VOBA-751241 format. One record per residue (C-alpha): x, y, z; residue number from 1. Coordinates in Angstrom, 1 decimal, decimal comma. Layout:
N
MARMI       u       v       w    k
MARMI       X       Y       Z  NUM
...
***
This chain:
114
MARMI       u       v       w    k
MARMI     0,0     0,0     0,0    1
MARMI     1,2     3,5    -0,9    2
MARMI     1,3     5,9     2,1    3
MARMI     1,1     9,6     1,6    4
MARMI     2,2    11,8     4,5    5
MARMI     1,3    15,5     4,6    6
MARMI    -1,4    18,0     5,5    7
MARMI    -4,7    18,3     3,6    8
MARMI    -4,4    22,0     3,2    9
MARMI    -0,9    21,9     1,4   10
MARMI    -1,2    22,6    -2,3   11
MARMI     1,5    20,0    -3,2   12
MARMI    -0,2    17,4    -1,1   13
MARMI    -3,5    18,1    -2,9   14
MARMI    -1,8    17,7    -6,3   15
MARMI    -0,4    14,3    -5,2   16
MARMI    -3,7    13,1    -3,8   17
MARMI    -5,5    14,3    -6,9   18
MARMI    -3,0    12,4    -9,1   19
MARMI    -3,5     9,2    -7,2   20
MARMI    -7,3     9,5    -7,3   21
MARMI    -7,3    10,3   -11,1   22
MARMI    -5,1     7,3   -11,7   23
MARMI    -7,2     4,9    -9,5   24
MARMI    -4,3     4,3    -7,2   25
MARMI    -5,4     3,5    -3,7   26
MARMI    -3,4     5,3    -1,0   27
MARMI    -3,4     5,7     2,8   28
MARMI    -3,2     9,3     3,8   29
MARMI    -1,4    10,2     7,0   30
MARMI    -2,1    13,7     8,3   31
MARMI     0,9    15,2    10,0   32
MARMI    -1,4    17,3    12,2   33
MARMI    -3,2    14,3    13,5   34
MARMI    -0,5    11,6    13,5   35
MARMI     3,0    12,3    14,6   36
MARMI     5,9    10,3    13,1   37
MARMI     8,9     9,6    15,3   38
MARMI    12,6     9,2    14,9   39
MARMI    12,3     5,6    13,6   40
MARMI    10,3     6,8    10,6   41
MARMI    12,6     9,8    10,0   42
MARMI    15,6     7,5     9,9   43
MARMI    13,8     5,1     7,5   44
MARMI    13,1     8,0     5,2   45
MARMI    16,7     9,2     5,4   46
MARMI    17,8     5,9     3,8   47
MARMI    16,2     7,2     0,6   48
MARMI    16,1    11,0     1,0   49
MARMI    18,8    13,5     1,8   50
MARMI    18,1    15,5     5,0   51
MARMI    18,1    18,8     3,1   52
MARMI    15,5    17,5     0,7   53
MARMI    13,3    16,3     3,7   54
MARMI    13,8    19,4     5,9   55
MARMI    11,6    22,3     5,0   56
MARMI    13,5    25,5     5,7   57
MARMI    11,0    27,8     3,9   58
MARMI     7,9    27,1     5,9   59
MARMI     6,0    29,0     8,6   60
MARMI     7,1    26,5    11,3   61
MARMI    10,8    27,0    10,4   62
MARMI    10,4    30,8    10,6   63
MARMI     8,3    30,7    13,8   64
MARMI    10,8    28,5    15,6   65
MARMI    13,6    30,9    14,4   66
MARMI    15,7    27,9    13,3   67
MARMI    17,6    30,0    10,7   68
MARMI    19,3    31,7    13,5   69
MARMI    20,6    28,4    14,8   70
MARMI    22,5    27,4    11,6   71
MARMI    21,5    23,8    12,0   72
MARMI    23,8    21,0    10,9   73
MARMI    22,4    17,7     9,5   74
MARMI    22,2    16,1    13,0   75
MARMI    20,3    19,0    14,4   76
MARMI    17,9    19,0    11,4   77
MARMI    17,2    15,3    12,1   78
MARMI    16,6    16,0    15,7   79
MARMI    14,1    18,7    14,8   80
MARMI    12,4    16,5    12,3   81
MARMI    11,9    13,8    15,0   82
MARMI    10,0    16,2    17,2   83
MARMI     8,2    18,6    14,8   84
MARMI     6,3    17,1    11,9   85
MARMI     5,5    20,5    10,3   86
MARMI     9,2    20,8     9,3   87
MARMI     8,9    18,1     6,6   88
MARMI     8,7    19,0     3,0   89
MARMI     5,5    17,6     1,7   90
MARMI     4,1    15,2     0,6   91
MARMI     6,3    12,2     1,6   92
MARMI     5,2     9,1    -0,3   93
MARMI     6,2     5,6     0,9   94
MARMI     6,0     2,7    -1,5   95
MARMI     7,9    -0,6    -1,7   96
MARMI    10,4     0,3     0,9   97
MARMI    11,2     3,6    -0,9   98
MARMI    10,3     7,2    -0,1   99
MARMI     9,7    10,2    -2,3  100
MARMI     9,4    13,9    -1,4  101
MARMI     7,2    16,4    -3,2  102
MARMI     5,1    16,0    -6,3  103
MARMI     6,6    15,3    -9,7  104
MARMI     4,1    13,9   -12,1  105
MARMI     6,7    12,1   -14,3  106
MARMI     8,2    10,4   -11,2  107
MARMI     4,8     9,5    -9,9  108
MARMI     3,7     8,0   -13,3  109
MARMI     6,9     6,0   -13,5  110
MARMI     6,7     4,6   -10,0  111
MARMI     3,0     4,4    -9,1  112
MARMI     0,9     3,9   -12,3  113
MARMI     0,8     0,5   -14,0  114
***
């Protein structure tokens, strides 16, 4: 089963969910606002995704927490991702022990549509 992690109000998450629906691909949606992912999940994603691609340094949460002022290294970014789900770039899609970040229609067609 394909799992899509994000928040329903995010435009990129909406595009991904619309793509899956239009292509009759069944997915499980996990809302970051309702379900927290822990360090184990973060580390599993880091096997497939670089921390800088996973860590959202442009969002409201990043600015509100004033993380730019801390000049975070990779370990600190991982630590923050473990405790604050709103710092993830979205959506994160899990499928067949792989993980993808963001919405790219060509990549989605290649990996998720038969």
